[in-house]
Phi, psi and omega in degrees: 000133179253127180254142174050052178285130177285114186242022184284335179284155192291326184300314182289318182300325179294334181286347181261112175272098187289351178285339184266074180281132185284142175213149174208202182299336178279358178117188177266121186273073179206123177209158176247130181245138182235129173243130183271127177277173182299331181268013177063023173278141181277127176248107186272136175230104186265130181245122179229150167243123183237165180257130176264108188299314193292336184239004180056039179248156176254134182236137173268112188256126177251119180240126187255167185294341178272014178071013174279129182237135179218154174258116184280321179211146174220125186201155181282345181269105186294329182292327177294315182292318179298322182294325178287326174301311178305314184295314180296316179299320177292316182299320182281328187249338185080003179253164174260139183303319184288348175250028183296335180292341175246041186301131179247127178282114182255124183305138178085357178249170171289149177251147174285129181306138189303326177297336178266355189265123180234037183286136175252013185280133176293161178300319178297319178291325179294322178294322177298313182294322180298315181298323178292323179291315180300322183270009181304133185297140176270111186280140181269133181288133180247015182229158174216151178268160182231160177265137173283109185295337181282326180257352182056040179221171181299136179293127181269156171258168188236109183282157174283145186233130179258125188262013179106340179225324180222163175269143179227161174224127181249108182239163181293163180301125178225161175290148181064035193299315184297317180294318180295313179300319177301316180293316182296322179287327181295324186262004184305312186284352181263351180265120187238160178260140183245132172248127178247121188252132173244133182231144174211112194054232178266003177275145188222140176232134182238139175237140183241153175211183177236160178210172184229124178286126175253344164215185186285359174216011177243127183237127181266134178204192178259160191273330191290340179293348179257008178301146172297155177243149180272109185245103188069236178258005183250143174268121186247130172269164182294155179259330176202161175236126178240147180230131179239148185236027173268152181293327172260114183221075178284179182305315186299331181307326186275354181248012178285167179288345173064048180288338183263011178054059182251355176233133182233136170291154180215161177228155180276125175274324182199134170244124181072191177276152183303321182292340182281344172051057183259120178253186183290346178260006186258131174270133183298137173266164182297333181272354179283156180275117187276061176229148176217153175238127181253149170243126178282145180295332178233152175285144178291124181279169170062023174239121183278160183298327182294336182291341178276355186269344184218134350281168181262162171288145184272090177266359188269313189294140174270163182305325185282349184282338181251106187291147172302143182076002174289161186288145172234154184228116180257128181242122177180203182243141171251135178275166187270130172279130190241346185227156182300330182293344176295344179267357182302318182298342182270004192298333180261010178255106188302326182296344183253014186303319183253021183280145178243163176297326182296318179297318178297314178300314181299314183293330186261004177050057188304141176074000175252146170293127182209172182247130176251126183253127179217205182226153171287119181267320177206131180283150172299153179224183190299328184268352184218114183285355189256131173264148179262146179207168178233038170290127187288130183222158169234165180312136182109352182266354177302132184099357178296156181266146180245133173248148179266187186290352175261001180082017180252150181288127184238355179168182180244126179292137183247314184149204182287154180272326184200164177191174177254129177258126183270174186301328181271013180075001172296142175257149177229140179273150171242175178297343179262008179274108177247168171276165180220156169225154179274124185285137180298336182268005177285156181297324180295316178296316180299319178295318179301319177298315182294319187261346183236310183291301183299322178293343182260359176264114185268006182245111181297330179296320180292316180302315186282325190256335188264237191301325197247018182288347183266357185284000000 
C-alpha cells in the first residue's frame, strides 16, 4: 500500500482516469465537501475513489479547490481503500459515510455539498443529532505503545502474511522459535475482532476489542470493552456487538452486507464472576474480574475441531517456571489513532517526544491481526491476578490472547496497569506504566472457567482434549 503519494505533477495525474468513479452496493464513492472560511469563501475539497485500469488497483483521489490533486492511497484491496475514504470523510465532516443521508452540519467541519445531500431529517431532528455528536464521549486510551530499546524506535508488531497457499509469520530470532511460530500460526484463525456499537439518535460511537475462539461459537475476551459510556448527561449501554474474523478488519468491515458471512452478531453470556453481578449497565470496578464470554449467533465456518486443540492454556507452569523478562507474544488487533490528542498520554515519556500518530499506526499495523512481542515484567501472585508485560499495543487490543515463551496460552490482555490522571481527566503514562493480562492460573480466571466457560461447552471432547484438559 502506498500512502500520501504526491500526484500533483502531470505525469501521475494522467495515469488516473477520474471518470471511472467506483460504486457498489454502498453507493457512489464521490462527494464534494465545503468548508466556509471567515470571509465566507467556499473552499472545495473533492474526494473520489477511482479504478486504475492498467494495474487493477483502486485509488482514493483527493481533489482540492486549488486544483491540486493527490492520491492518498492506492491498493488492490477495495475494502482497504473504502475504509480510508470513510476515515477521511469522518475526519473532515464529523459524520459517517454510511449515514450520509442523515448528514448533520457540524460547526468547524466540512459540509456535504447540497447536490450530494439527500437528507430527509427535519431541522429539529438535525439539532438533536448535532447535540448528540457534539456531546459524544471522549474515550480514554487504555493501551500504550513501547520503545524497542535495541533499535531505539517504536516497537513494531508482526502481521500474518498469506503467500498464495499458506499463512506465514515472520518474527525476529527468538528462543524456541519453531514452537513459537507453530503456536502463533495455529491460533491465527481463532483470534477475532470485536466491534461494540453505541447509538443515540443517528449518532453512533464504536469501540473495538479482540477476542479468542474457544469453540466454534464461544469467544473469550475482556469485560471492560462492554462498559456503558457517559454520553452527555446520560449513561448509554451498547446496542449491538459484532464479531469479524478476517485478518484485515477496519471499521468499514463491520458495516458491509456480509454476503460471505465474515461478520457475526454476538451476545454476552457473562461479564466477570457471577457473584460480581455485572450487567450491561454496570461499569467494571478495579476489583471486578475483567473477563467476558460471548456467544456468536452463528458458528464460525471453515474451522475444524482440531484447530481448537493447539496450543492449550498453560495450567501446568508455576510462577517460577516462567522467568521474568522472558518473551511474551500478544495476538490481536490494534485500532487506528486519528487525532493529535491521542498522543497526550505520552507527553512525559521522552522517547516519544517527536512521535506522530502516523508512526504509531504504521508500526502497529492498525486494523490488521498481528503479533506484538514483549517481555514478562512481573508474574501474577495470590493477591493480584494480573501479570505485567510490555507488549506494545494501541486501543482495540483489549481481549488479545497472550502466549508465553513456550508457546502456550497464559492469559487475556486487559490494558495498562497504571497511569497518572490530571485535573482535566487526561491520563499520562510514566516509565512504570506497563500493560497487563489476567493470568490463566489466577483464582479469578479459574473460577470464571468453572462457572461460565465449562457449562457453556456442550462437547465433552473439547473439554477433555482441548484447552482445559490440564485442569
